[in-house]
NULO-464623 format. One record per residue (C-alpha): x, y, z; residue in one letter; residue number from 1. Coordinates in Angstrom, 3 decimals, decimal comma. Layout:
<titis>
TITI  X  Y  Z  A  NUM
...
</titis>
This chain:
<titis>
TITI  -14,552  91,620  76,204  M  1
TITI  -11,697  91,680  73,807  E  2
TITI  -10,130  93,527  76,076  D  3
TITI  -9,785  91,343  79,463  R  4
TITI  -8,660  88,666  76,541  S  5
TITI  -6,132  89,920  75,245  E  6
TITI  -5,231  91,409  79,271  A  7
TITI  -5,313  87,859  79,964  R  8
TITI  -2,947  86,683  77,163  R  9
TITI  -1,191  88,900  78,062  L  10
TITI  -0,864  88,265  81,848  L  11
TITI  -0,347  84,542  80,595  S  12
TITI  2,609  85,008  78,417  D  13
TITI  4,101  87,495  80,812  D  14
TITI  3,827  84,394  83,611  A  15
TITI  5,631  82,335  80,992  L  16
TITI  8,235  84,135  80,810  K  17
TITI  8,875  84,406  83,999  Q  18
TITI  8,011  80,177  84,697  I  19
TITI  11,042  79,863  82,085  Q  20
TITI  13,096  82,856  83,513  A  21
TITI  13,283  81,305  86,818  E  22
TITI  13,879  77,758  85,544  Q  23
TITI  16,973  78,706  83,431  E  24
TITI  17,930  80,301  86,306  H  25
TITI  17,955  77,431  88,105  Q  26
TITI  19,885  75,198  85,694  E  27
TITI  22,713  77,924  85,979  L  28
TITI  22,695  77,896  89,584  L  29
TITI  25,552  75,527  89,801  P  30
TITI  27,780  77,143  87,331  R  31
TITI  26,603  80,334  89,577  I  32
TITI  27,686  78,282  92,893  R  33
TITI  31,117  77,225  91,341  Y  34
TITI  32,277  80,452  89,754  Q  35
TITI  30,847  82,306  92,802  G  36
TITI  32,975  80,208  94,984  R  37
TITI  36,472  80,419  92,880  A  38
TITI  35,741  83,408  93,230  A  39
TITI  35,278  83,459  96,750  L  40
TITI  38,662  82,094  97,269  L  41
TITI  40,872  84,698  94,934  R  42
TITI  39,217  87,699  96,618  L  43
TITI  40,324  86,338  100,171  L  44
TITI  44,172  85,625  99,138  D  45
TITI  43,370  89,328  98,217  V  46
TITI  42,180  90,245  101,002  A  47
TITI  44,643  88,447  103,045  N  48
TITI  46,852  90,179  101,522  G  49
TITI  48,847  94,076  101,181  H  50
TITI  47,272  95,778  97,862  S  51
TITI  46,410  98,439  98,012  G  52
TITI  43,025  97,272  97,063  Q  53
TITI  42,745  94,854  99,243  S  54
TITI  40,995  96,557  102,521  R  55
TITI  38,668  97,339  99,618  Y  56
TITI  38,099  93,467  99,323  I  57
TITI  37,904  93,064  103,179  V  58
TITI  35,248  95,636  103,207  R  59
TITI  33,298  94,027  99,972  F  60
TITI  33,629  90,398  102,259  L  61
TITI  32,169  91,312  105,077  L  62
TITI  30,001  92,999  104,299  G  63
TITI  28,941  89,980  102,266  C  64
TITI  29,341  88,338  105,758  Y  65
TITI  27,618  90,659  107,512  N  66
TITI  25,812  93,559  106,090  G  67
TITI  24,152  95,478  109,868  T  68
TITI  27,475  95,117  111,315  R  69
TITI  30,003  95,367  108,861  F  70
TITI  28,452  98,051  105,640  P  71
TITI  29,544  98,112  102,648  F  72
TITI  29,321  101,180  100,906  D  73
TITI  28,703  100,825  96,618  L  74
TITI  31,829  103,051  95,563  T  75
TITI  34,073  101,614  97,025  D  76
TITI  33,957  98,686  93,649  F  77
TITI  35,407  102,347  92,107  R  78
TITI  38,463  101,657  93,818  C  79
TITI  39,157  97,854  92,794  I  80
TITI  39,820  96,712  89,497  D  81
TITI  37,545  95,286  86,571  R  82
TITI  38,914  91,620  87,705  Q  83
TITI  37,791  91,871  91,727  L  84
TITI  34,890  93,489  90,269  F  85
TITI  34,125  90,678  88,034  E  86
TITI  34,755  88,325  91,074  D  87
TITI  32,448  90,578  93,598  C  88
TITI  29,696  90,474  91,141  M  89
TITI  30,615  85,925  90,875  A  90
TITI  30,219  86,271  94,802  V  91
TITI  27,579  88,529  94,945  L  92
TITI  25,683  86,006  92,250  R  93
TITI  26,154  82,993  94,651  M  94
TITI  25,114  84,328  97,391  D  95
TITI  21,366  85,877  95,433  F  96
TITI  20,074  82,175  96,101  Q  97
TITI  22,779  80,799  98,764  P  98
TITI  23,109  77,326  99,153  E  99
TITI  24,983  77,750  102,467  H  100
TITI  25,587  81,594  103,582  E  101
TITI  28,627  83,475  102,747  L  102
TITI  30,926  82,043  105,408  H  103
TITI  29,743  78,437  105,596  N  104
TITI  31,570  77,997  101,748  Y  105
TITI  34,817  78,263  103,377  I  106
TITI  36,399  75,933  106,600  D  107
TITI  36,160  78,096  109,536  D  108
TITI  34,238  81,104  107,879  G  109
TITI  33,317  82,416  110,817  S  110
TITI  36,583  82,638  111,896  E  111
TITI  38,318  83,724  109,163  V  112
TITI  35,970  86,233  108,391  F  113
TITI  35,968  87,477  111,520  E  114
TITI  39,751  87,110  111,610  R  115
TITI  39,692  90,211  108,863  L  116
TITI  37,987  92,257  110,501  A  117
TITI  40,171  92,615  113,600  V  118
TITI  43,273  92,322  111,097  D  119
TITI  41,904  95,422  108,998  W  120
TITI  40,319  97,193  111,898  K  121
TITI  36,558  97,260  110,533  I  122
TITI  34,789  98,411  112,927  E  123
TITI  31,005  96,361  113,673  D  124
TITI  28,798  98,730  113,807  I  125
TITI  26,366  97,000  115,925  E  126
TITI  29,365  97,176  118,953  Q  127
TITI  29,410  101,113  118,379  L  128
TITI  25,749  101,184  118,675  K  129
TITI  25,551  98,946  121,417  R  130
TITI  28,259  100,652  123,716  D  131
TITI  26,676  103,438  122,854  S  132
TITI  23,689  102,677  124,214  L  133
TITI  25,715  101,173  127,233  A  134
</titis>
């Protein structure tokens, strides 16, 4: 009988911890979103530039925009500097519980992301699959 009581107590302790963690996360969401939007704008500046890291940032952003069409290789994080990596993580934190889809955080977002794919010649994997079936 004691084992059941202890199990119930542990279960309720775990449930309480989960509720508290969720409440803390909800309180942090406005800050997470603010930091994520700021990071997104910085990353878009890099993506529209011509540094050696720009291509990796474009691929990351397109992967967040539509990972089915534009897969992102996680090992590409090894090719960017620490600040860009932190900005990518801020965008991922924001996108974890999105208020909007990523492209809706900026004006004309769909066009911006589609233009990045065209400008950087990033292949749309889904389109390639459809073309190969035709």
